[in-house]
C-alpha positions in Angstrom: 0.0 0.0 0.0 1.2 3.5 -0.8 2.1 5.5 2.3 3.1 9.1 3.3 4.5 10.6 6.5 2.6 13.4 8.2 4.7 15.4 10.6 2.2 17.3 12.7 3.2 19.7 15.5 2.3 22.8 17.4 4.4 25.7 18.8 3.1 27.2 22.0 4.3 30.6 23.3 3.3 33.6 25.4 5.6 36.7 25.5 7.5 38.2 28.4 5.2 40.7 30.1 2.0 39.2 28.9 -0.8 39.3 31.6 -1.2 36.2 33.7 -4.9 35.9 32.8 -3.8 35.7 29.1 -1.5 32.7 30.0 -4.4 31.1 31.8 -6.8 31.7 29.0 -4.4 30.2 26.5 -3.8 27.2 28.8 -7.6 26.6 29.3 -8.7 27.2 25.8 -5.8 25.8 23.7 -2.9 24.1 25.4 -4.8 21.8 27.8 -7.6 20.7 25.5 -5.2 20.0 22.6 -3.1 17.8 24.8 -6.3 16.0 26.0 -7.3 15.4 22.4 -3.9 13.9 21.5 -4.0 11.7 24.6 -7.2 10.1 23.2 -5.4 8.9 20.1 -2.3 7.0 21.2 -1.5 5.7 17.7 -0.8 9.2 16.5 2.7 10.5 17.1 3.2 14.3 17.2 5.6 17.1 17.9 5.6 19.9 20.4 7.6 23.1 21.0 6.9 25.4 23.9 9.1 28.3 24.8 11.0 28.4 28.0 8.8 31.3 29.1 5.8 29.1 28.8 7.4 26.0 30.4 8.3 28.2 33.4 4.8 29.4 33.8 3.4 25.9 33.4 5.8 24.5 36.0 4.5 27.2 38.4 0.8 27.1 37.7 0.0 23.8 36.1 2.9 21.3 36.7 0.4 18.4 36.1 0.3 19.5 32.5 4.1 19.1 32.2 3.8 15.7 33.9 1.4 14.6 31.3 3.7 15.7 28.5 6.5 13.8 30.3 4.4 10.7 30.1 3.8 11.3 26.3 7.6 11.5 25.9 8.1 8.4 27.9 5.7 6.5 25.6 7.7 7.8 22.6 4.5 9.5 21.3 5.7 13.2 21.3 8.9 14.8 20.3 10.0 18.0 22.2 11.9 20.6 20.3 14.3 23.1 21.7 14.8 26.8 20.6 15.7 30.1 22.1 14.5 29.9 25.7 12.9 33.4 25.6 11.8 33.1 21.9 14.1 35.6 20.3 14.6 36.4 16.7 18.0 34.6 16.5 19.6 36.6 13.6 19.1 39.8 15.6 21.2 38.6 18.6 24.9 38.6 19.3 26.3 35.1 18.5 27.0 34.2 22.2 23.3 35.0 23.0 22.1 32.8 20.2 24.0 29.9 21.7 23.1 30.7 25.3 19.4 30.9 24.6 19.4 27.5 22.8 21.5 25.9 25.4 19.3 27.1 28.3 16.1 25.6 26.8 18.0 22.4 25.8 19.2 22.0 29.5 15.6 22.3 30.7 14.4 19.7 28.3 17.1 17.3 29.2 16.5 17.7 32.9 12.7 17.6 32.8 11.9 15.2 29.9 15.1 13.1 30.1 15.8 13.4 26.4 18.3 15.3 24.2 16.3 17.4 21.7 17.4 17.0 18.2 15.4 19.7 16.5 14.5 23.3 17.3 11.7 25.8 16.6 13.0 29.0 14.9 11.0 32.0 16.1 8.8 33.4 13.4 10.8 31.2 11.0 13.2 34.2 10.5 16.0 32.6 8.6 19.4 34.0 7.6 22.0 31.8 6.0 24.6 32.3 8.7 22.3 30.5 11.2 23.3 27.1 9.9 26.6 27.4 11.6 25.2 28.8 14.9 22.5 26.1 15.1 25.0 23.3 14.3 27.4 24.5 16.9 24.6 24.5 19.4 23.8 20.8 18.8 20.7 21.4 16.6 20.3 18.7 13.9 17.2 20.1 12.2 14.8 23.1 12.1 11.5 23.9 10.4 11.0 26.7 7.9 8.2 27.8 5.6 7.7 26.5 2.1 8.1 30.2 1.0 11.8 29.9 1.9 12.2 27.0 -0.5 10.1 28.3 -3.3 12.4 31.3 -3.7 15.2 28.9 -4.7 13.2 27.7 -7.7 12.1 24.5 -6.0 8.7 23.3 -7.0 6.0 22.8 -4.4 5.7 19.0 -5.1 9.4 18.6 -4.4 9.1 19.8 -0.8 8.3 16.4 0.7 11.0 15.8 3.3 14.3 17.2 4.7 17.0 19.1 3.0 20.5 20.0 4.1 21.8 23.5 4.6 25.5 24.1 4.7 27.6 27.0 6.0 31.4 27.0 6.3 31.3 23.2 6.3 28.6 22.9 9.1 25.2 21.5 8.2 21.6 21.5 9.5 18.6 19.7 8.1 15.6 21.9 7.2 12.1 20.8 6.6 9.5 22.9 4.8 6.1 23.7 6.5 3.4 23.7 3.9 1.3 26.8 3.6 -1.7 24.9 2.2 -1.8 22.7 5.3 -1.3 25.7 7.6 -4.3 27.4 6.1 -6.4 24.2 6.0 -5.8 23.2 9.6 -8.1 23.8 11.5 -10.1 26.1 9.2 -11.2 23.6 6.5 -12.8 20.2 6.4 -10.4 17.4 7.5 -11.0 15.8 4.1 -9.0 18.6 2.4 -5.9 17.6 4.4 -6.6 14.0 3.5 -6.6 14.9 -0.2 -3.3 16.8 0.0 -1.7 13.8 1.8 -3.1 11.3 -0.7 -1.3 13.1 -3.5 2.1 12.3 -2.0 1.6 8.7 -0.9 4.2 6.4 -2.6 5.1 2.7 -2.3 8.3 3.4 -0.4 6.5 6.0 1.9 9.6 8.1 1.9 7.8 11.4 1.4 6.8 13.6 4.4 4.5 16.6 4.6 4.9 19.0 7.5 2.2 21.1 9.3 3.7 22.9 12.3 2.0 26.0 13.5 0.9 28.1 16.5 -0.9 26.1 19.1 -3.0 29.1 19.9 -4.9 28.7 16.6 -6.4 25.6 18.3 -8.7 27.4 20.6 -7.3 30.9 21.5 -7.6 32.7 18.1 -11.0 34.3 17.6 -13.9 31.9 17.0 -11.6 28.8 17.2 -12.5 27.4 20.6 -16.1 26.6 19.6 -15.0 25.4 16.2 -12.1 23.2 17.3 -13.5 21.7 20.5 -17.2 22.3 21.0 -18.0 21.7 17.4 -15.5 18.8 17.3 -13.2 19.8 14.5 -10.1 18.5 16.2 -11.6 15.2 17.2 -12.9 14.7 13.6 -9.5 15.5 12.3 -7.6 13.1 14.6 -10.2 10.4 13.9 -9.6 10.8 10.2 -5.9 10.4 10.7 -6.4 7.4 13.0 -8.8 5.6 10.6 -6.3 6.1 7.8 -3.2 5.1 9.8 -2.5 2.2 7.4 -1.2 4.7 4.9 -0.8 8.0 6.8 2.2 7.6 9.2 1.9 10.3 11.9 5.5 10.6 13.0 7.8 12.4 15.3 10.2 14.4 13.1 13.3 12.6 14.5 11.8 9.2 13.8 11.2 10.2 10.2 14.8 11.6 9.8 16.2 8.4 11.3 14.5 6.4 8.5 15.0 8.8 5.6 18.0 10.9 4.9 17.9 14.4 3.4 16.9 14.8 -0.2 19.8 17.0 -1.1 21.4 20.3 -0.4 19.6 23.6 -0.4 20.9 27.2 0.1 18.0 29.3 1.4 17.9 33.1 1.2 17.1 35.4 4.0 13.3 34.9 4.5 10.4 34.3 6.8 6.8 33.4 5.9 5.2 35.5 3.2 2.9 37.5 5.5 6.0 38.7 7.5 7.6 40.0 4.3 4.5 42.1 3.8 4.4 43.4 7.3 8.0 44.7 7.2 7.2 47.1 4.5 6.0 50.8 4.9 2.3 51.3 4.3 2.7 52.6 0.7 4.9 49.7 -0.3 2.5 47.2 1.3 -0.3 48.6 -0.9 1.9 48.3 -4.0 2.8 44.7 -3.2 -0.8 43.8 -2.6 -1.8 45.4 -6.0 1.1 43.5 -7.7 0.0 40.2 -6.3 -3.6 40.8 -7.4 -2.3 41.6 -10.9 -0.2 38.4 -11.0 -3.1 36.3 -9.8 -5.8 37.8 -12.1 -3.6 37.7 -15.2 -2.6 34.1 -14.8 1.1 34.7 -13.9 0.9 32.5 -10.8 4.2 30.9 -11.7 6.2 34.0 -10.7 4.3 34.4 -7.4 7.0 32.7 -5.3 9.6 35.2 -6.5 7.5 38.3 -5.5 7.7 39.1 -1.9 8.3 42.0 0.5 11.1 42.8 2.9 12.7 40.8 5.6 12.5 40.9 9.4 15.3 43.5 10.0 13.3 46.0 8.0 11.2 46.5 11.2 14.3 48.3 12.6 13.9 51.0 9.9 10.1 51.0 9.7 9.8 51.7 13.5 12.3 53.9 15.3 11.0 52.5 18.6 11.7 49.0 17.5 15.3 50.0 16.6 15.6 51.8 19.9 14.6 48.7 21.8 17.0 46.5 19.7 19.9 48.9 20.1 19.2 49.2 23.8 19.4 45.4 23.9 22.7 45.4 22.1 24.1 48.2 24.4 23.2 46.2 27.5 24.5 42.9 25.9 27.9 44.6 25.5 27.9 45.5 29.2 26.6 42.1 30.3 29.3 40.2 28.3 32.0 42.4 29.6 30.8 41.9 33.2 30.6 38.1 32.5 34.1 38.0 31.2 35.3 39.9 34.3 33.5 37.4 36.5 35.1 34.5 34.7 38.5 36.1 34.9 38.0 36.4 38.7 37.0 32.8 39.0 33.2 33.3 39.3 32.4 31.4 36.2 29.5 29.3 37.6 28.0 31.9 39.9 24.2 32.3 40.2 24.9 36.0 40.0 26.2 35.7 36.4 23.3 33.5 35.3 20.8 35.9 36.8 22.3 38.7 34.8 22.3 36.7 31.6 18.7 35.6 32.1 17.6 39.2 32.4 19.4 40.1 29.2 17.9 37.0 27.4 14.4 37.8 28.7 14.8 41.2 27.2 15.4 39.6 23.8 11.9 38.1 23.6 10.8 38.9 20.0 7.2 39.9 20.3 7.6 43.6 21.2 10.2 44.2 18.5 7.9 44.0 15.5 4.3 44.2 14.4 2.1 42.3 12.0 -1.4 40.8 12.7 -0.7 40.5 16.4 -0.3 43.6 18.6 3.4 43.2 19.2 5.3 46.5 19.2 2.0 48.3 19.6 1.4 46.8 23.1 3.1 49.1 25.7 3.1 46.5 28.4 5.2 44.2 26.2 7.7 46.9 25.4 7.9 48.0 29.0 8.5 44.4 30.1 11.5 44.2 27.9 12.9 47.5 29.2 12.4 46.2 32.7 14.5 43.1 32.0 17.2 45.0 30.1 17.4 47.6 32.8 17.8 44.9 35.4 20.6 43.3 33.4 22.2 46.7 33.0 22.1 47.4 36.7 23.7 44.1 37.5 26.4 44.5 34.8 27.3 48.1 35.9 27.6 46.9 39.5 29.9 44.1 38.5 32.0 46.5 36.4 32.1 49.1 39.2 30.3 51.7 37.2 28.8 53.9 39.9 29.6 57.5 38.9 27.6 59.8 36.6 29.1 59.4 33.1 28.4 60.9 29.7 29.3 59.0 26.5 29.2 59.9 22.9 28.1 56.9 20.9 26.2 56.1 17.7 23.6 54.3 19.8 21.0 53.8 17.1 23.6 53.0 14.4 22.5 55.7 12.0 26.0 57.1 11.5 25.5 60.0 14.0 26.4 60.1 17.6 23.9 60.3 20.5 24.7 61.5 24.0 24.2 58.9 26.7 24.0 60.2 30.3 24.0 57.3 32.8 24.0 57.1 36.5 23.2 54.3 39.0 19.7 55.7 39.3 18.7 56.9 35.8 19.6 57.2 32.1 19.0 60.1 29.8 19.6 59.5 26.1 19.7 62.6 23.9 19.6 62.8 20.1 21.2 66.1 19.0 20.4 65.4 15.3 16.7 64.9 16.1 15.8 68.3 17.4 18.1 67.9 20.5 15.4 65.7 22.0 15.5 63.2 24.9 14.4 59.8 23.4 14.9 57.6 26.5 14.6 58.3 30.2 15.2 55.2 32.3 14.5 54.8 36.0 16.9 52.0 36.5 15.8 50.8 39.9 12.2 50.8 38.9 12.9 49.2 35.5 10.9 51.8 33.6 11.6 53.7 30.5 9.3 56.7 31.0 9.7 57.8 27.3 8.5 54.4 26.0 5.8 55.8 23.8 4.9 54.9 20.2 4.5 57.4 17.3 1.2 57.3 15.4 1.9 56.0 11.9 0.0 55.1 8.8 -0.2 51.3 8.5 -1.0 49.3 5.3 -4.0 47.7 6.9 -5.6 51.1 7.8 -7.0 51.0 4.3 -9.2 48.0 5.3 -10.6 50.0 8.2 -11.4 53.0 6.0 -13.1 50.9 3.4 -15.0 48.6 5.8 -15.3 50.4 9.2 -18.1 48.2 10.5 -17.1 44.7 11.5 -18.3 42.1 9.0 -20.1 39.1 10.4 -18.7 35.7 9.8 -20.3 33.5 7.2 -22.6 30.9 8.7 -20.7 27.7 9.5 -17.3 29.3 8.6 -14.5 30.1 11.0 -12.0 32.7 9.7 -8.2 32.8 10.1 -6.7 35.9 11.7 -5.8 37.0 8.1 -9.4 37.2 7.0 -12.2 39.7 7.6 -12.4 43.1 9.4 -13.1 43.1 13.1 -13.5 46.4 15.0 -13.3 46.5 18.8 -15.0 49.9 19.1 -17.1 52.1 16.7 -15.8 55.0 14.6 -12.1 53.9 14.9 -11.5 55.1 11.4 -12.0 58.7 12.7 -9.1 58.2 15.1 -6.4 57.6 12.4 -4.0 60.4 13.1 -0.5 60.4 11.7 2.5 62.0 13.4 5.1 63.6 11.1 7.9 63.2 13.7 8.9 60.8 16.3 7.3 61.5 19.7 10.0 62.2 22.3 10.8 64.9 24.8 12.2 68.5 24.6 11.0 69.0 21.0 10.9 72.7 20.2 7.8 74.0 18.4 7.0 77.4 17.0 3.2 77.5 16.3 1.1 79.5 13.9 -1.0 82.0 15.9 -4.2 80.3 15.0 -3.2 76.8 16.2 -5.7 75.1 18.5 -5.1 72.3 21.0 -7.3 70.1 18.8 -5.0 70.8 15.8 -1.9 69.9 17.8 -3.6 66.7 19.1 -4.4 65.6 15.6 -0.9 66.6 14.4 -2.6 68.9 11.9 -1.1 72.3 12.7 1.2 74.9 11.2 4.8 74.6 12.3 6.5 78.0 11.8 10.0 77.0 12.8 12.6 74.4 11.6 13.6 73.0 14.9 11.9 69.6 15.1 13.7 67.2 12.8 17.0 69.1 12.5 20.3 69.0 14.2 21.5 70.8 17.3 25.1 71.6 18.2 26.1 70.3 21.6 28.8 70.5 24.2 29.3 69.1 27.6 29.7 71.4 30.6 31.5 69.9 33.6 30.0 70.9 36.9 28.8 69.1 40.1 26.4 67.4 37.8 27.4 67.3 34.1 25.4 69.4 31.8 24.5 68.9 28.1 24.1 72.2 26.3 22.2 71.9 23.0 21.8 74.9 20.6 20.5 75.7 17.2 20.0 78.9 15.2 17.1 78.4 12.9 14.3 80.2 11.0 10.9 81.2 12.3 8.3 82.7 10.1 5.6 85.0 11.4 3.4 85.8 8.4 5.8 87.0 5.7 8.4 88.0 8.2 11.5 85.8 8.6 13.6 85.8 11.8 16.7 83.9 12.8 15.9 82.6 16.3 18.4 80.7 18.5 17.3 78.1 20.9 19.7 76.9 23.6 18.6 74.3 26.1 20.9 73.1 28.9 20.0 69.7 30.3 21.3 68.5 33.7 20.6 65.9 36.3 18.7 67.4 39.2 18.5 64.4 41.5 18.3 60.6 41.5 15.2 60.5 39.3 14.9 64.0 37.9 16.4 66.4 35.4 16.3 70.1 34.7 16.3 72.1 31.5 17.1 75.8 31.1 15.8 77.3 27.9 17.2 80.5 26.3 15.4 81.7 23.2 16.8 84.7 21.4 15.8 86.9 18.5 19.2 86.8 16.8 18.4 88.5 13.5 15.4 90.3 12.2 12.9 92.9 13.5 10.7 92.5 16.6 8.6 89.3 16.4 5.7 87.7 18.2 6.5 84.0 18.8 4.5 81.2 20.2 7.0 78.7 21.5 6.2 75.3 22.9 8.4 72.5 24.3 6.9 69.0 24.0 7.4 66.1 26.4 5.9 62.6 26.0 5.6 60.3 29.0 4.8 56.6 28.9 2.4 55.8 31.7 1.0 52.3 32.5 -2.6 53.4 32.1 -4.7 56.3 30.8 -5.6 59.1 33.2 -6.8 62.0 31.0 -9.0 60.6 28.2 -9.4 63.8 26.2 -7.1 66.8 25.4 -7.1 69.4 28.2 -5.5 72.7 28.7 -4.2 74.4 31.9 -3.8 78.1 32.1 -0.8 79.6 33.9 0.2 76.4 35.8 3.1 76.4 38.2 3.4 72.6 38.1 1.9 69.5 36.6 1.5 66.1 38.4 0.5 62.7 37.2 0.3 59.6 39.5 0.9 56.2 38.0 -0.3 53.4 40.3 0.8 50.7 37.9 4.4 51.9 38.0 4.1 53.1 41.6 5.4 56.5 40.6 4.4 60.2 40.5 5.8 62.3 37.6 5.9 66.0 38.3 7.0 69.0 36.1 7.7 72.3 37.9 8.0 75.6 36.1 9.9 78.7 37.2 7.0 81.0 36.2 3.3 80.1 35.7 3.1 78.4 32.3 0.3 77.4 29.9 0.0 73.7 29.3 -1.6 71.4 26.9 -2.0 67.7 27.6 -3.5 64.9 25.5 -3.4 61.1 25.4 -1.4 59.4 22.6 -3.5 56.7 21.0 -2.6 54.4 18.2 -5.0 52.4 16.0 -3.6 49.0 15.2 -4.6 45.5 14.2 -4.5 42.6 16.6 -5.7 39.0 16.4 -9.0 40.2 17.8 -9.5 43.1 15.4 -8.7 46.8 15.1 -8.2 48.4 18.4 -7.2 51.7 19.9 -4.2 51.6 22.4 -3.1 54.1 24.9 0.7 54.7 24.4 1.3 57.6 26.8 0.6 61.2 27.3 1.9 64.3 25.6 2.5 67.5 27.7 3.3 70.8 26.0 4.6 73.8 27.9 3.9 76.8 25.7 4.2 80.6 25.9 3.6 83.6 23.6 6.3 86.2 23.7 7.4 89.2 21.7 11.2 89.6 21.3 12.9 92.7 20.1 16.1 92.4 18.1 18.7 90.7 20.2 16.3 90.1 23.1 16.3 86.7 24.8 13.8 84.8 27.0 15.0 82.4 29.7 12.8 79.8 31.2 13.5 76.8 33.5 11.7 73.7 34.5 12.4 70.5 36.3 10.9 67.1 35.7 11.1 64.3 38.2 9.6 61.0 39.3 9.2 59.9 42.8 7.9 56.6 44.3 4.3 56.8 45.4 
């Protein structure tokens, strides 16, 4: 009888910083019922990957689940895969962290399940050719990638029926293609469709294998899937179909298949991920162009070239989102400190200390991939996920600086964001202030190190490619009767009139941005980022120098142009930034009419703060305020701005509209505070103003 191998597996993951109730919901609706279903079909062998984050949570909250998986392993029914313990995008990490993350999860699997894992799950299937060597040197024999990776080499779909060998500098790793048709069929289409696909590849020798390995959350946690998969019995029907056809469908563990059948040959795969990821990495306009190109290819019958048309690759997120790059470069900055500290510990004979492992674990937890990018899931758009990574990275930084003896206030000139221009990094044992002279002389990161909080961790409002869907179909479309949709289908809206909240910022939201407004500007205009900027100080460079004092000072200055009607004046802005306490800083502004006749100016300095929850739901203005205070119970902090003279203030919440697996949603990213003043300056006249911003524990 003709036979075919079916390599069926699930990947389970929850990110660092996700809420405990989300873990519990995923366990109740997806992880546990899926395991129970597999236990009822002992003839079906399967494959499982769970991230170290999730294994730790399960050990703490549901150790009985782990025990049941151990029993499945003991019966040789399930294969457990390793991977990066904290589910990082491996190509984005230093090489030593690639190895460390894999080895940490491998150690856990060996200790808990009493097996040595042979294969690994690659987060988001983000592949770069150099990974072959890194995986091989970490003891990985195989990994799973998408068929899209293979199609770009010219391989035909029908050829992707087993394992292939990747080589790099003489090292090798086997790679198996995950079929897109099976990913989209399971669990969304009738089990018979999967049966039809498998039947096409059955042969007398049974040497061919088809792989379906995808997110375990699609079996119960994704919208509408719990009822479909369990209450309506889809999974039980699917497993029964496999069981009743086990005479020709061999449900195998991947390693069992590889032990019987060698690789089909070499393959050299380009940098890639799954097709949808290549779309998501593109800017909005490019996404629309790609979508139109794909429609043209499909409608005009050019399907043969479709595998060679794709978008960008994962690292493009670091150019698409400045905040993603900021987080990534912060990780690299801290990694440098951690590895220097670890080397110093090893040199002093502390190689196996718990202290060093704790420091490394904090760094590795800060490498969890989810908050570094954005696609269908919230990812980067979820402030609590970004803040969780900053918390881990700041903890690692604190530990590393302590080990290196870095206790004094220090200022460094470094190209932190790797754009070819240097930033100014002011660091102390209590706080970090990172300044970008080339971006309006702004503060782009303010870390409270002991609290593990970056108080400038806000997200700029951007146009996204999927916003077009919201504008064209603002009302959620009901699902077709009897049909469950994938997360890639349909338009779901979590609140009405979201299409009216699509505001786009023309600059990155940060602090100490210097505005000169048109005299008719309203708070509502500024809130919508639809106002007239009369100066050229926002996205331009400032000169800087460091003034040594009791506390070091950073002096930033720029002579620019301000228009008032048809009148053009040369205005200089000088702002001197200094540390004013353990968790506070002070700025002294000097604004001078350098050249031109007397002019009436409306100056405003913008600050953006990342709070854990929304306090003021609508824009609000305060006339002649001496101070401004915001309490954040989530962070356990109170942030206060004090002004030398009564000052007019505007405040508004910064909301983004993004797509998540549950639909379009509005997310609070932080609050913008603008201190502004109208002043008339005669030729040569200057205005000096001072304010102090600080955070204190509640």
